[in-house]
N, C-alpha and C positions, 0 to 999 in steps of 0.2 A: 204316034201320039206320046209313048214313053219316052221318046227321045227329047221332047220339049220339057220333060220333067227333070232332066238331068241337071241343069244349073241350079234348080231349087234343092235337088237331093244332095248336091255336093255342099251347099250352103248350110243345110241341115246338120250335115256330118262335120262341118267346120273344115272343109277340104277347098283348097284354092281351085276357082274356076278354070285357071290356066293349067292345072294339072292334067295333062293329057293322058297319062298312063291311068290315073283315077278314073277319068271320064270314058276311056276305052273299057276299062274293066267293068264299070257300072253298066254300060250299055250292054255288053255281052251278058252279064248277070240278069238284067231286065229281060233280055230276050230269051235265055234260059229258063227264066221263071214263068214265062207265060204259058197257059194251058196248052198241052198238046193233045190234039185230037186222035192221034194214032194210038190204037189199042196196044198196049204193051202187057204181055203176060207177067204176072207178079211172081217172081221165084220164091221157092221155100225160104223161110227165114233163115234156116241153117246154113244153106247154100249162100245166101245173100250176105250173112253176117260173116261167113268163112272168108269170102273174098275180101271183104273190108279189113277183117282181122289180119290178114296176109299183108295188106297194104300198110296198116298201122304198124306192125311189127318190123317191116322192112325199113320204113321211114324212121322209126325210132332207132333201129341198128345203125342206120347209115349217120344219124345225127351223133351217137355215141362214137362212131369210128372217126368222124370228122373233129369231134371234141378231143379225142386221144392224140390228136395231132399237136395239141398245145403242149403236150409234155416233150416234143421233138422239134424245137425251133427251127432246125435246117429244113426238115420235111414239111413243115407247116409253111415256112416261108416259100419254099419251092412250089407247094401246092396252090397257094393263093396267088402266086405270081405268074401262073400258067396263062399263055395266050388265049386259052379257052375262055377265061373271065374277062377277055378284052384288055385294053390298054392299062397299064399300071400308073396311078397317079399317086405320087409320095410313097411312103413306106407302108404299103397296104399289108394288113396282118390277116383280117378276115373280111368276108363279103357278107354283111348282115342279111341281105336279101335271100342268099342261098339257104342259110338256116331258117330263116322266117318262112320261106316256102315249104321246107321240110316239116316245120312246125304245124303249117296250116294243112298239110297233107294228112298229119296225124290227127289233128282235130277234125277234119272233114270225114275222115274214115269212122271215126268215133261217133260224130252226130249223124252220119247217115244209117247207122245200124238200126235194125228193127227189133225194138224192145217190147213189143206188144203182141198179144196173141190175139187171132182172129183178123177180121177185116180192119185195115188201118183207115178210119173215116177221114182224119185231118191231116193225112201225111202231106197232102199239097201245101196246106197252110205252113206246116213247119218247115218244109223245103224252101218256101219263099223267104220265110224269117231267117232261116240259115244261111241263105245266099246274101240277105241284107246284113246279116251279122259278120259273114266273111268279108264283106267290103269294108265295113265299119271298123273292124279289128285291124285291117291291113292298112288303111289310108287315113282314118280319123285320128286326130290327136286326143280325141275324147275317149275315155274309158267307157265301154259298154257296161249297162247294168240292166237287171231285170224288172226295175221298178216301172209301173205304167206310165208315169209321168217323166220319165227320164229321156235324156237326148236320144239315145238309141231306140226307145219306143216310138218317139216322133219320127225318127227316120224310118223305122221298119214299117209303120203304118203308110207313109207315103210311098215308099218302095213297093209296098203290096197293091196300093191304089194304081200306081203307074204300070205294074206289071200285069195285073188282073183285069184292070179296067173299071173297077168300082170301088167303093169304100169298104174298108175291111169289117166295119160294123154290120154290113149286110150279110156277113157270113159268121156272125156271132163274135167278131172282135178277135185280137191276137194276143191278149194278156197272157195265156197260157203258154203260147209258143215263144213270147218273148221271153218269159221266165225260164223256159227250158233251154233256149239258146244261151242265156247267161249263166245258168247253172253248169251247162257243160264247159262253159269257158273258165268258171271258178275251179271246177274239178281239174282242169289242166294247168292251173296257174303253178304248180311246182315244177313244171317243165321250163319255165322262164329262168334265164340265167342273169347274173351280174354281168356288167359290161367288161369286156376282156381288156386288161391292160396291156399295151404294146411292149413286147420283150425289147430289152436293149442288146443290140449287137455290137460286138466290139469290132473296131474298124482294123 
């Protein structure tokens, strides 16, 4: 059922219907957002957050190490021209997708932390919206916002409906979860960097 919603969701996010990578990502996200009937023991918040903090710190450290290469043109050139990244077309300086993935890991680790005490009644709703946000941020040319009438809000509600099987209003709506996802994004804005200018190599 959710698979039939993918073209509509892509359209809401202003993503090309021929973008196979986006469609595949969206399909996996919808599958992951669906309710899981298996009982999973909830870990202590301190243990849960410690694991995520380690991931967040490691990804941040790796981003800084990669950025440090910019001060060493020869090492930077050798690293990004490695066969591990596939064929080299033109004078490649950096592969933006690699840094974007690391930034997404930092964001995901932060968003997944348990910041509340006691039983988390709406963890499932926030998780679904966070998955919708992850797709929107990575593939949509539109900027997500926390406004209930914005493009991301419309996408998040349709994503929720496709994943859960009923309208979000039946579960009290998603306005709070949408605001929370956007708030976390705004808090992470300082991590964004200006486009890197290609260094000149002397012949």
